[in-house]
C-alpha positions in Angstrom: 83.0 96.8 136.3 82.9 93.4 138.0 83.7 91.2 135.1 82.4 88.0 136.7 79.1 89.6 137.5 78.9 91.1 133.9 79.6 87.8 132.3 77.0 86.0 134.5 74.4 88.6 133.5 74.9 88.4 129.8 76.2 84.8 129.1 72.8 83.5 128.2 72.4 86.2 125.5 75.8 85.3 124.0 75.0 81.6 124.1 71.6 82.2 122.5 73.3 84.3 119.7 75.8 81.5 119.1 73.0 79.0 119.0 71.1 81.0 116.3 74.3 81.4 114.2 75.0 77.6 114.3 71.5 76.4 113.5 71.4 74.5 110.2 67.9 75.5 109.2 66.7 78.8 107.9 65.7 81.3 110.7 62.1 82.3 111.1 61.2 86.0 111.0 61.0 86.2 114.8 64.4 84.5 115.1 66.0 86.8 112.5 64.8 89.8 114.5 66.1 88.2 117.7 69.5 87.6 116.0 69.8 91.3 115.0 68.9 92.5 118.5 71.3 90.0 120.1 74.1 91.1 117.7 73.6 94.8 118.6 73.6 94.0 122.4 76.6 91.7 122.1 78.6 94.4 120.2 77.8 96.9 122.9 78.9 94.3 125.6 82.2 93.8 123.7 82.8 97.6 123.5 82.1 97.9 127.3 84.5 95.0 128.2 87.2 96.4 125.9 86.9 99.8 127.5 86.7 99.0 131.2 87.8 95.4 131.9 89.6 93.9 128.9 90.0 90.2 129.2 91.9 88.6 126.3 90.0 85.3 126.2 86.6 86.8 126.6 87.4 89.6 124.2 88.5 87.1 121.6 85.4 85.0 122.0 83.0 88.0 121.7 84.9 89.5 118.8 84.5 86.3 116.8 80.9 86.1 117.8 80.2 89.7 116.8 82.0 89.1 113.5 79.9 86.0 112.7 76.7 87.8 113.6 77.6 90.8 111.5 78.3 88.6 108.5 74.9 86.9 109.1 73.1 90.2 109.4 74.7 92.1 106.6 75.4 89.2 104.2 78.4 88.9 101.9 79.2 91.3 99.2 81.3 90.9 96.1 83.2 93.7 94.5 82.1 94.6 90.9 83.3 96.8 88.1 80.8 99.3 89.4 82.9 99.5 92.6 86.0 100.1 90.5 84.3 102.9 88.6 82.9 104.5 91.7 86.4 104.4 93.3 88.0 106.1 90.4 85.4 108.7 89.8 84.4 109.4 93.4 86.2 107.7 96.2 89.9 108.4 95.3 89.5 111.9 94.0 87.3 112.8 97.0 89.9 111.5 99.4 92.6 113.5 97.7 90.4 116.6 97.7 89.6 116.2 101.4 93.3 116.0 102.3 94.3 119.0 100.2 94.8 121.1 103.4 97.7 118.7 104.2 99.3 118.0 100.8 99.2 121.5 99.4 101.2 123.0 102.2 103.5 120.0 102.0 104.0 120.6 98.3 104.7 124.4 98.8 107.1 123.9 101.7 108.9 121.0 100.0 109.4 122.9 96.8 110.7 125.9 98.7 113.1 123.6 100.5 114.4 122.1 97.2 114.8 125.6 95.8 116.8 126.7 98.8 119.0 123.7 98.7 119.6 124.2 95.0 120.5 127.9 95.5 122.8 127.0 98.4 124.7 124.4 96.4 124.7 126.4 93.2 126.2 129.5 94.8 128.8 127.8 97.1 131.6 126.0 95.3 132.9 124.6 98.5 129.6 122.7 99.0 129.9 121.3 95.4 133.5 120.2 96.2 132.2 118.3 99.2 129.6 116.5 97.1 132.0 115.2 94.5 135.4 115.7 92.9 135.6 118.3 90.0 136.0 115.6 87.3 133.0 113.7 88.6 130.9 116.9 88.7 131.8 117.5 85.1 130.7 114.0 84.1 127.4 114.6 85.8 126.6 118.1 84.4 128.3 118.3 80.9 126.2 117.9 77.7 125.5 114.3 77.3 126.5 113.7 81.0 125.0 111.4 83.5 122.1 113.7 84.4 121.0 113.6 80.7 121.7 109.9 79.9 120.0 108.6 83.0 116.6 108.8 81.4 117.8 106.8 78.3 120.1 104.4 80.1 117.6 101.5 79.8 114.9 100.5 77.3 111.9 102.8 77.7 109.5 100.0 78.8 111.7 98.5 81.5 112.8 102.0 82.7 109.2 103.1 83.0 108.3 99.9 85.0 111.3 100.4 87.3 110.5 104.1 87.9 106.8 103.2 88.6 107.8 100.5 91.1 110.3 102.8 92.9 107.9 105.7 93.1 104.9 103.6 94.1 107.1 102.1 96.9 108.1 105.6 98.1 104.4 106.8 98.1 103.3 103.7 100.0 106.1 104.3 102.6 104.8 107.8 103.1 101.3 106.5 103.6 102.3 103.6 105.9 104.9 105.4 108.0 102.5 108.3 108.8 101.3 106.1 111.7 104.7 106.6 113.4 103.9 110.2 114.5 104.9 111.8 111.1 108.7 111.7 111.6 109.5 109.0 109.0 107.4 110.8 106.4 109.3 114.0 106.9 112.5 112.1 106.5 111.4 110.4 103.2 110.2 113.8 102.0 113.5 115.5 102.9 115.6 112.9 101.1 113.5 113.4 97.9 113.9 117.2 98.1 117.6 116.9 98.9 118.1 114.8 95.7 116.1 117.3 93.7 118.0 120.3 95.2 121.4 118.8 94.5 120.5 118.3 90.9 119.2 121.9 90.6 122.3 123.3 92.3 124.9 121.3 90.3 123.2 122.0 87.0 122.7 125.7 87.7 126.3 126.1 88.7 127.2 124.6 85.2 124.8 127.0 83.5 122.5 124.2 82.4 119.5 124.6 84.7 117.2 124.9 81.7 118.3 121.5 80.5 117.8 120.0 83.9 114.3 121.4 84.3 113.5 120.3 80.7 114.3 116.8 81.8 112.6 116.9 85.1 109.4 118.8 84.5 107.7 116.5 81.9 107.3 113.7 84.5 108.3 115.4 87.7 105.2 117.6 88.0 102.8 114.7 88.3 105.3 112.5 90.1 106.1 115.0 92.8 102.4 115.9 93.2 101.7 112.2 93.9 104.5 112.1 96.4 103.2 115.2 98.1 99.7 113.8 98.3 101.1 110.6 99.8 103.2 112.5 102.3 100.4 114.9 103.2 98.1 111.9 103.8 100.8 110.2 105.8 101.2 113.3 108.0 97.4 113.5 108.4 97.4 109.8 109.5 100.2 110.5 112.0 98.4 113.6 113.4 95.3 111.5 113.9 97.2 109.6 116.6 97.9 112.9 118.4 94.5 114.5 117.9 91.8 111.9 117.0 89.0 114.5 117.1 85.5 113.3 118.2 86.3 109.6 117.7 88.3 107.2 119.8 91.9 107.0 118.7 91.3 103.5 117.3 88.2 104.5 115.3 89.8 107.7 114.0 93.0 105.8 112.9 90.8 103.1 111.3 88.9 105.7 109.3 92.0 107.5 108.1 93.8 104.2 107.5 91.1 102.8 105.2 91.1 106.0 103.2 95.0 105.9 103.0 94.9 102.3 101.6 92.5 103.5 98.9 94.8 106.4 98.1 97.8 104.1 97.8 96.0 102.2 95.1 94.9 105.4 93.3 98.4 107.0 93.6 99.9 103.9 92.1 97.8 104.5 89.0 98.9 108.2 89.0 102.5 107.2 89.3 102.1 104.7 86.5 101.2 107.6 84.2 104.2 109.6 85.4 106.4 106.5 84.9 105.2 106.2 81.3 106.0 109.9 80.7 109.4 109.4 82.3 110.1 106.3 80.2 108.8 107.4 76.8 108.5 111.2 76.8 111.4 112.6 78.9 114.2 110.8 76.9 112.4 111.3 73.5 113.5 113.5 70.7 110.7 115.9 71.1 111.6 119.6 71.6 111.8 120.7 75.2 108.7 122.8 75.0 106.6 119.8 73.8 107.9 117.5 76.5 107.2 120.1 79.2 103.7 120.8 77.7 102.9 117.1 78.0 103.9 117.2 81.7 101.9 120.4 82.3 98.9 118.8 80.6 99.1 115.7 82.7 99.4 117.7 85.9 96.5 120.0 84.9 94.4 116.9 84.1 95.1 115.5 87.6 94.2 118.7 89.4 91.0 119.1 87.4 90.2 115.4 88.2 90.7 116.1 91.9 89.0 119.5 92.2 86.1 118.8 89.8 85.2 115.1 90.4 86.7 115.0 93.8 85.2 118.2 95.0 81.8 117.2 93.8 82.0 113.8 95.4 83.3 115.3 98.7 80.4 117.8 98.9 78.1 114.8 98.4 79.5 113.1 101.4 82.1 110.8 99.9 85.2 110.5 102.0 87.2 107.7 100.3 86.2 105.2 103.0 84.5 101.9 102.4 80.7 101.8 102.5 79.1 102.1 105.9 77.8 98.5 105.8 81.4 97.3 105.3 82.8 99.1 108.4 83.0 97.9 111.9 80.4 99.5 114.0 81.7 102.5 115.9 80.2 101.9 119.3 80.2 104.1 122.4 83.1 103.7 124.7 83.5 104.5 128.4 84.8 108.0 129.2 
């Protein structure tokens, strides 16, 4: 493309669009139709320039012009409580449901990894000795030791808030770091499974694995599921950079990124529930079976929420993305 010739051929259209956008009076019907047509043509011009002869100054001018025109054509829109309800009943569960082929394998492989690490540590005293001195291991694993008192070390309310903040940060990291070709997500996931595996190994070597699981399962089922969903979504986001499918890499990443942002908000709510369970149920005086039953019920409710509401919304076309009129137009690009 000869950029100078292209600009000369279309400058009058761009100037006319700018003129229509800056007019103080209301547009007539013919002028409104002209504005829409000019907006569509200018958006196509911008795409062509970005694809074949990117010029920073010209691209910046046309980007601003297209954004102004799009705002004039589509109008402004305010979020309402209806949007919140739609997000919670359709957008978020549909996004989780659609990404199940990523987070379910992530959950299975991660759980197996934690179990293998726990078995390895629990059956090899030399590995335990490398982790900590015998006296310290006894302080960790004895009845009333640090593994047990950890959940009651702070007031329930502040502990729940701290747990929620930490877990929401970990989930957000998994979602955000997925754009870096998956590797940081795998590292965050490995560290989480390593910590879980160490606890399993040390407590099983002390003959107290049942106590450990009774402390972890009430909140851990839902908490780990949220982490697996975040990790799976982050891996999917990273894979989009490698294989964008039928879209341009930028458009594919934008679609997955918008869904990931929504999932971060939804997962923060899920982790709030697990944080409340960890702060108030896990250290409570309830019998172990009751605490575990509460955790199983919370996990089952989340899976029903995803597979019933999310599955129905996904089959209806919901993808967890913003509405079509709120997205940037996905325009053809040069091959």
